[in-house]
C-alpha positions in Angstrom: -35.4 13.9 4.0 -31.8 13.3 2.3 -28.7 14.1 4.4 -25.5 14.9 2.9 -22.1 15.8 3.8 -20.6 19.0 3.1 -16.6 18.1 3.3 -14.1 17.1 1.2 -12.4 15.2 4.3 -12.1 11.7 2.9 -11.9 10.1 6.6 -14.8 12.0 7.8 -16.7 11.1 4.5 -16.3 7.4 5.2 -16.7 7.3 8.7 -19.9 9.0 8.4 -21.0 6.6 5.4 -20.3 3.8 8.2 -22.6 5.4 11.1 -25.6 7.0 8.8 -27.8 6.5 5.6 -25.9 9.4 3.9 -27.4 10.1 0.3 -24.3 11.8 -1.1 -21.5 14.7 -0.6 -21.5 18.4 -1.5 -18.3 20.1 -1.9 -17.6 24.2 -3.0 -14.3 25.8 -3.9 -13.3 26.9 0.0 -13.8 23.2 0.9 -11.6 21.7 -1.6 -9.2 24.5 -0.6 -9.1 23.0 3.0 -7.9 19.8 2.0 -4.5 21.1 0.2 -4.6 18.6 -2.0 -5.4 18.2 -5.7 -8.7 18.7 -6.5 -9.0 16.2 -9.1 -7.7 13.4 -6.5 -10.0 14.6 -3.8 -13.2 14.5 -6.4 -12.3 11.1 -7.6 -12.1 9.7 -4.2 -15.0 11.0 -3.2 -17.0 9.4 -6.0 -15.7 6.3 -5.7 -16.9 6.5 -1.9 -20.3 7.5 -2.6 -20.7 5.4 -6.1 -24.2 6.2 -7.2 -25.1 8.7 -4.7 -25.4 12.4 -5.3 -22.2 14.6 -5.7 -22.8 18.6 -6.2 -19.7 20.0 -7.4 -19.3 23.9 -7.8 -18.0 25.3 -10.9 -15.2 27.8 -11.2 -15.9 31.3 -12.9 -17.4 34.8 -13.3 -19.0 34.5 -16.7 -21.7 32.1 -18.7 -18.8 30.9 -20.7 -16.6 29.7 -17.8 -19.6 28.3 -15.9 -20.8 26.1 -18.6 -17.2 25.3 -19.7 -16.4 23.9 -15.8 -19.6 22.3 -16.1 -19.0 19.9 -19.1 -15.4 19.4 -17.6 -16.6 18.3 -14.5 -19.1 16.0 -16.1 -16.8 14.6 -18.4 -14.5 13.5 -15.5 -16.9 12.2 -13.0 -20.0 11.7 -14.8 -23.0 13.2 -15.8 -24.9 12.4 -13.0 -23.1 14.6 -10.9 -24.9 17.7 -9.5 -22.9 20.9 -11.3 -23.3 23.9 -8.5 -24.0 27.4 -10.3 -23.9 30.8 -8.0 -27.2 32.2 -8.4 -26.2 35.3 -10.3 -26.9 37.1 -13.4 -24.1 35.0 -15.7 -24.8 32.1 -13.2 -28.7 31.9 -14.5 -27.3 31.9 -18.1 -25.2 29.1 -17.3 -28.0 26.9 -15.8 -30.6 27.7 -18.8 -27.9 26.2 -20.9 -27.2 23.5 -18.9 -30.3 22.5 -18.0 -31.3 22.4 -21.7 -28.9 19.8 -22.1 -29.7 17.3 -19.6 -27.5 18.7 -16.8 -28.2 18.3 -13.1 -27.9 21.7 -11.5 -27.9 23.0 -8.0 -28.6 26.7 -7.7 -25.8 27.8 -4.9 -25.7 31.2 -2.5 -29.1 31.4 -2.3 -29.8 34.3 0.2 -33.0 35.8 -1.3 -36.5 34.8 -2.5 -36.0 36.4 -5.7 -33.4 34.0 -6.5 -35.1 30.9 -5.7 -37.8 32.2 -8.1 -35.3 32.7 -10.7 -33.7 29.6 -10.4 -36.5 27.7 -10.3 -37.9 29.0 -13.2 -35.2 27.8 -14.9 -36.1 24.2 -13.7 -32.9 23.6 -12.0 -32.7 20.5 -9.4 -31.9 22.2 -6.4 -31.6 25.5 -4.5 -29.2 25.7 -2.0 -30.1 28.2 0.8 -27.5 29.4 3.2 -29.4 29.4 6.6 -26.5 30.4 8.9 -25.4 32.8 6.4 -28.8 34.2 5.9 -29.3 34.6 9.3 -26.0 36.7 9.7 -27.2 38.9 7.0 -30.5 40.0 9.8 -33.0 37.9 8.0 -35.4 35.5 9.6 -33.8 32.0 7.8 -36.8 30.0 8.5 -39.2 32.9 7.2 -36.6 33.0 4.2 -36.7 29.4 3.4 -40.4 28.9 4.2 -40.8 31.5 2.1 -38.7 29.7 -1.0 -40.6 26.6 -0.3 -43.9 28.2 -1.1 -42.2 29.8 -4.3 -40.8 26.5 -5.8 -44.0 24.8 -4.6 -45.5 22.9 -8.2 -41.9 22.8 -9.7 -39.4 20.3 -10.1 -37.0 22.3 -8.1 -36.1 20.8 -4.5 -34.0 22.7 -1.3 -30.9 21.4 -0.5 -30.0 23.2 2.7 -26.9 24.1 3.6 -24.8 26.5 6.1 -25.2 25.0 9.4 -23.3 26.0 12.6 -25.4 24.5 15.5 -27.7 21.5 16.3 -30.3 24.0 16.7 -30.3 25.2 13.3 -30.5 22.3 12.1 -33.5 20.9 14.0 -35.3 24.5 12.9 -34.9 24.0 9.3 -35.9 20.1 9.4 -39.0 21.0 11.1 -40.0 22.7 7.6 -39.6 19.2 5.9 -37.1 20.4 2.9 -36.2 17.5 0.9 -32.5 17.7 1.5 -29.9 19.4 4.3 -26.0 19.2 3.6 -24.1 19.5 7.0 -20.5 19.5 7.8 -18.6 16.6 9.6 -18.6 18.8 13.0 -22.4 19.7 12.9 -22.9 15.6 12.4 -21.1 15.4 15.6 -23.1 17.6 17.2 -26.3 15.9 16.1 -24.7 12.7 17.8 -23.0 13.2 21.0 -25.1 14.1 23.9 -23.3 13.8 27.1 -26.7 13.2 29.0 -27.4 10.0 26.6 -24.4 9.0 27.3 -24.5 8.9 30.8 -27.9 7.1 30.5 -26.4 4.5 28.4 -23.6 4.0 30.9 -26.2 3.4 34.0 -28.0 0.8 31.6 -24.8 -1.3 31.3 -23.6 -0.9 34.7 -27.2 -1.7 35.9 -27.1 -5.1 33.8 -23.4 -5.8 34.8 -24.5 -5.5 38.4 -27.4 -7.9 37.8 -25.3 -10.5 36.1 -22.1 -9.9 38.4 -20.0 -9.2 34.9 -19.8 -7.4 32.4 -21.6 -9.9 30.4 -24.4 -9.0 27.4 -27.5 -10.3 26.7 -26.1 -12.5 24.0 -23.8 -14.3 27.1 -26.6 -14.6 29.0 -28.9 -16.1 26.5 -26.5 -18.3 25.3 -25.8 -20.2 28.1 
């Protein structure tokens, strides 16, 4: 399963790339807005960090023409290997169809319903991005919805890039469905990697070893003597 970072925070992206085998970065207009910087500068910096890994960037617009023009501008600036995120709405489907025929990578975003998965996969998009937390907030069972989407796209070239997570428990539940990719915010990655109980156990291990050796030695120190 691929793990991506749902953020445009350059510092956080760099830190996570040092810790984990990250496969790329996803952004959206709201994520870019929170950086309060020139979007072009931010996206170019992200590209420099991820290099050949995936970057998913959302086209801005409400009409097919606007989505297509924005997608081509994104690809011209950052490369045609970029995944263009387009909302799964009527005008978005039209744009997806045009862009796929021209060889662009497409991620259908803002996916809430199985019908969106059906339509987007019929166009041949690379990914659909179901918003798990938002699906649950709409009163639906997010696990059932994504499980159904997996069945709908089975046998197609479309993969699932699960998004919109708030808790470690949500991530674990969706990961158990064996989706192809998940994108998580830095805050959620912190939840996954920071566990007080594990920190306490690790501290006891170290203290026991220090008591044995009579100092804060490591095994390297002992073995090299």
